[in-house]
C-alpha positions in Angstrom: 0.0 0.0 0.0 1.3 3.4 -1.0 2.0 5.9 1.8 -0.5 8.7 2.3 0.3 12.1 0.8 -1.3 14.9 2.9 -0.6 17.5 0.2 -2.4 15.5 -2.4 -5.3 14.9 0.0 -5.6 18.6 0.7 -5.5 19.4 -3.0 -8.3 16.9 -3.6 -10.4 18.5 -0.9 -9.8 22.0 -2.3 -10.7 20.7 -5.8 -14.0 19.1 -4.6 -14.8 22.3 -2.7 -14.1 24.4 -5.8 -16.3 22.1 -8.1 -19.2 22.1 -5.6 -18.8 25.8 -4.9 -19.3 25.3 -1.2 -17.1 24.8 1.9 -16.6 21.2 2.9 -17.4 20.2 6.5 -14.3 20.4 8.8 -12.4 17.3 9.7 -9.9 14.8 8.5 -9.7 13.9 4.8 -11.2 10.4 5.3 -13.9 11.7 7.7 -15.1 14.3 5.2 -15.5 11.7 2.5 -16.5 8.7 4.5 -20.3 8.9 4.4 -20.2 9.4 0.6 -22.5 12.5 0.8 -19.8 14.9 -0.5 -18.8 12.3 -3.2 -22.4 11.9 -4.4 -22.8 15.7 -4.6 -19.6 15.9 -6.6 -20.8 13.2 -9.0 -24.1 15.1 -9.4 -22.2 18.4 -10.1 -20.2 16.7 -12.9 -23.2 14.9 -14.4 -26.5 16.2 -13.0 -28.8 13.3 -11.9 -26.1 10.7 -12.0 -26.7 9.8 -8.3 -30.5 9.7 -7.8 -30.6 9.2 -4.0 -28.2 10.5 -1.4 -28.6 9.3 2.2 -27.6 12.3 4.4 -27.7 10.1 7.6 -28.5 6.6 8.5 -26.9 3.3 9.3 -23.4 2.4 8.2 -24.9 0.2 5.5 -27.0 3.1 4.1 -24.0 5.4 4.1 -21.9 2.8 2.3 -24.5 2.7 -0.4 -23.7 6.4 -1.1 -20.1 5.5 -1.8 -21.2 2.6 -4.0 -23.5 5.0 -6.0 -20.6 7.4 -6.4 -18.4 4.6 -7.7 -21.0 3.5 -10.2 -21.5 7.1 -11.4 -17.8 7.8 -11.9 -17.3 4.4 -13.7 -20.0 5.5 -16.1 -18.3 8.9 -16.4 -15.1 7.2 -17.7 -12.8 6.6 -14.7 -11.0 3.3 -15.3 -12.3 0.5 -13.1 -8.7 -0.4 -11.8 -8.4 3.2 -10.4 -11.7 3.1 -8.5 -11.3 2.4 -4.8 -13.3 -0.3 -3.0 -15.9 0.9 -0.6 -14.0 -0.6 2.4 -10.9 1.3 1.3 -12.7 4.5 2.4 -15.3 3.4 4.9 -13.0 1.2 7.0 -9.9 3.3 6.2 -8.1 0.3 4.6 -6.5 2.1 1.7 -6.9 5.9 1.7 -4.2 6.4 -0.9 -6.3 4.5 -3.4 -9.2 6.9 -2.6 -6.9 9.8 -3.5 -5.7 8.1 -6.7 -9.4 7.6 -7.7 -10.3 11.2 -7.1 -7.2 12.4 -9.0 -8.3 10.1 -11.9 -11.8 11.6 -11.8 -10.2 15.1 -11.9 -8.1 14.0 -14.9 -11.1 12.5 -16.7 -13.1 15.7 -16.4 -10.7 17.2 -19.0 -12.0 14.8 -21.6 -15.6 16.1 -21.2 -16.1 19.2 -23.3 -19.2 20.2 -21.3 -17.1 20.5 -18.1 -15.4 23.8 -17.6 -14.7 23.8 -13.9 -11.4 23.6 -12.0 -9.0 20.8 -12.9 -7.1 18.4 -10.7 -3.8 16.7 -11.6 -1.8 16.7 -14.8 -3.3 17.7 -18.2 -4.4 14.7 -20.2 -2.3 13.9 -23.2 -3.8 14.5 -26.6 -3.6 12.1 -29.5 -0.5 12.8 -31.6 -0.7 10.6 -34.7 2.3 10.6 -37.1 2.4 9.5 -40.7 5.5 8.4 -42.5 6.0 7.9 -46.2 7.1 4.5 -47.5 10.5 6.0 -48.2 10.9 7.1 -44.6 9.9 3.7 -43.4 12.4 1.9 -45.7 15.3 4.2 -44.8 15.6 2.5 -41.5 15.6 -1.1 -42.8 19.3 -1.1 -43.7 20.5 -0.2 -40.2 21.3 -2.7 -37.4 20.6 -1.3 -34.0 21.5 -2.7 -30.7 18.0 -4.0 -30.0 18.5 -6.6 -32.7 21.4 -8.2 -30.8 24.3 -7.1 -32.9 27.2 -6.4 -30.5 30.4 -6.5 -32.6 30.9 -10.3 -32.4 30.7 -10.6 -28.6 28.8 -13.6 -27.5 28.3 -15.8 -24.5 29.7 -18.9 -26.1 32.3 -20.6 -23.9 30.7 -19.0 -20.8 29.8 -22.4 -19.4 26.4 -21.8 -18.0 24.9 -20.2 -15.0 26.8 -19.7 -11.8 30.3 -20.1 -13.3 32.7 -17.2 -13.4 34.1 -16.2 -16.8 37.8 -17.0 -17.2 39.8 -14.4 -19.1 
């Protein structure tokens, strides 16, 4: 498990606050996000109506459903499944860095949505950079031997004698 990065956690909270346009409740990073209410509001701000029902208070099970609804909404929004945290990662504080990674991923994915023009989080997404080469340019490289092809001026391992032995010179 990766170590927690307090600066990134603070940056995520500031980003969420900026997107929502409201101050977040005071408290530790995981406590602010734990019940899923802030996360569901965030999902609804990015895609209105993406989380239909938000439980403001209730049993732990009901609050965990908030987190699950948020996860379903961001998966639909385009966050890769391998970057989405498990409910227990947040709710039981098992893997808080994964929660941060997921929210950074969400912040990155917002850049791919032209309808979103709010604050961004994390690095700018790379754009497609397709290159086209002429047949002549492609053929120009065929006559060259590079080191990836294994040519090494005649050096070989013949006579080495196998694994574990030293090389006698």
